N, C-alpha and C positions, 0 to 999 in steps of 0.2 A: 681441511687439514684439519687430522685426524688426532685424537690427544695423546698416540706416541710419538707425533712429527712435532708438536707444540711443543712437549717437554722437552725434545732436544734441541729444539729452535730457540728455544730460552735461552738453553747453556752457550750459546753463539759458539762454539766449538768449527771451525775450519774445516768440516768433511773431508771436503776433497782437495785441502792439502795430506788432513793426517792419512787417507788412503793411498797418494801418492807415496806419502812415504813410509806407509807400511810396505807395498809390494815393493819397492828399495832394500829395504831389508827383509823381507820374505825370502829375496833372490841371492843377499850377503849371506843369509842364515843357513841358505839351501848350499853353498858352496861348500860352508860347514859340513853337514851333514854327509854330502856324496864323498868329502875326502874322509870320513870318518871309515875305519876298517871293522864290519861286523863284529866282527871275531873278539876285541880287545871291550867290548859292551859299549851300551852307549851312555854312559853317563858324563865322560868327557865333552860328547859330542851336543848333549842338550845343556849342559851347564854352558860351553862356550857362546853356542847358538842364540842361547837363554842370555848371557850375558851381553853381547850384541846388540840384542832389542831392547833389553832394558835399560841400560847404560847412555844408549841413543835417545830413550826416550824419554829420561830422566833430564838430557842435559837441556832439548828441545822443549819438553813439557812436563815442565817442574812442576806444578797446579794437578796434574793430570796423577791418577793410583794406579797403582802395577797390580794385577793379579793372577797368578798362576802355582803350577806346581812347584818347581823351581826355587820360587822361593815364599812361598805362605804356605801355609798347614789355615785351610777354608776354613777347622774346627777352630781355630781361634781369632782367624780374619777373617773372615765373612765379605761376602760382595757387597758394594754397596750403594749407596744412590750417587755419588758424584763420579766423574768422568774418567774412566779406570780403563786401559791396555787391560784384555783380557789374553792372555799369550800359554801356548805350545810349541815349544821350541821342533819337537816331534811328537807327530800324532800317529800313534799306529810305531811305536814300540816296538814290539813282538814280530809284526810284523820285517821291522829292519834289521834284525837282530838275527833273522831266520835267510835275510836276502832279497827278500818279495820284495821287489819293488813299489807296495804302496801304503806310503808313509807321506808324511807333509807336515811343511809346517803352516800353521794354524793362528795368524791373531785376531782377535776381535778389537774392538772400541764401542763402549758401552757407556750409555748416560741413564740414568737411572734404573739401572739395571736393565735398560732394553737395548738390545744390539742395535750399533747405528752405521759400524762400518765393518765389515768384514774382509777378507786376505786370505786366501788359504792356494800354498804353492808345492803342489809333487817336484821335487828337485829330481827326482832322475825321469823321468818323461819332460822335466818343463811345462806339463800342465798351469796354468793361472787361473782361479776365479776370484773374482771381487765383486764387493759393491759397497752402495752409500745408500740408505734408507732414504726413500723418492726419487733416485735415479736410477734404478736396474740394477741389472745384475748383469755380469761379463764372461767369458772365458776368453784368454789370452788377450786382455784386457779391452778388446773392442768385436767381438764377438756374445751378440743378447742371449742369456737366456731365461726360456730352455731353448733347447735347440729346434729346428724346425724339422717339424712334425709331429715331435714331444707337444706344442704345442696349440696343434692341431686335433690331438687325437683325445679320444674323450675316456676316462676311466671307466672300465667295465665288470668291477665289483671282485669281490675278493679274487673267487676262483681262477677269473684270467687276472692275476698281480705278477707283479716281477716284485720280492720283498726281500728288503735287507736288512739283516736281524744280527747285530751283534751279542760275540758271547761273554765277550769282559774277561777279567782277569780272574776273578773268584770265583774257585770252584766247588764250591757247599753254600750251605743252608737256602735259607728261604728262598731267594731272589733266582738261586741255582735252580732248586727244583721248581721255581714256576717257569722260569725258562724253558726244561726241558724238557717238562709239558706241555706247552705251547708249542717251541719248536716243530715237537712231534707231529703234533696236528696241523702247520703249514708249511714245514720245511725253509729253507734257511739260503738267505745269497748276503757275504757278507759286503756289503757297499760304502755308502756312506751322504752324507747330507747334497754333498754337490752335487750325486750321482740322481739324487731327485731333483735337486734344481734343475740342472740338464734335462730331465725328463726320460734317461735312460735306463730310472728307477721310478716305479709306482710308489712304494712307501719305506718307510724307513724306522724300525723299532730298536729303542735305545735303551739298555739301563745300568745306571749305573756310572756313566760317564758324568764329565765334573765340568763346569763353565767352562775352562778354557779349552775343551775338547769340541764343542757346539759354538762358541759365540758366534766364531764367524760364519761357520757356517749355515746358523742360524738366520743372519740378515740376506746373506746373500738367496737363499731356496726361497725368502719371504719377496724378495724384489724380483723374485723367478717365475710370481706368480704362485707359490706353495705357503703348507701350512704350517704350524707347530703343533701340537696340543700333547697333553701329559701321557706318556706311557699305561695308565690302567685307566679303566672303565671310569667316565664320568667327568676327567679332568682338563675341563674343554680349555682350559687356561693353564698351559704351561708356564715356568719361570725360566730362566735361562742358566740360574743355579738349584734348578730341582733336580737333578740327577735322571728326568723318569722323561721317555721322551717319545713322539709318534710323528715321524713328516711324512704329508701328503702331498704331490707333484699338483702343478699349477693343470685345468684341464678345464678346457669350456664348456662344454655341454656331456653330456650320457648322466652315469653313475654319478651324483655330486662330491666331492671331498665331505662334507658330513655324514652322507650316508655311508659311503667306503672306510669312515672312519669308527661310527657304528659296527662295522659288521664286523672290522679287524678285534675291537675292543670284545666283541660279545668270543671270539675264537682265544681268548688271553686262558691259562689255566693257570687260575692264582692271580698274587697281586704283588706289585715290586712294593718294597719298603727299605724308605731310607731318611 
């Protein structure tokens, strides 16, 4: 048992029961989202779906903390080591507003700031991803990740990789310039951590996202054999609230994950600052 597993086990939360609860809540929140009209904005849908999850979690798990955009300012209420539900009721708000069905409910559970349970649901396609630390990652509850074929496909270097890169909402400042200079060199494809977990995407580079946007996908990716490091060169140990991430899918042979990380870092034109 590794250090991370030992830290989580020592707190003795029932991760299976938590995962089952979060799956149930994700589907209920998804109904709220798909019932909302994009031209009325997302405020109501986000608030209502967030309230659904948080009220239930507070009732069933009163000793656990809650962390999310809808009810805390991370500048004043940072993520702690306590068992915490990390919630994003609509991840992909811009997509939702534009009627593009690439948005999801993302609910994670972390202990000692280490993701332990993750549930991600795209309510428009009814695609569910879930994972429990040490128990594997799945799509549609019972199909293991990565998907067949991806688990045997070696990484073959940056030149032959499919890369997802998130532009984010900020359009000014150092990070914007860093992204532009890097994207010009690499090209881009906006997918997500679950696509890396499934093996349909080789790498995913993210700068600016908050913990509630990555916690659930983080554990799903790791349980599928992938890794997450920092978004800047040399940041081998990323944290769930670090806001800068580089995700690499599972690979059995060929170019190693570490080699591909270093190759990508070498292509970054500048430095993300958060």
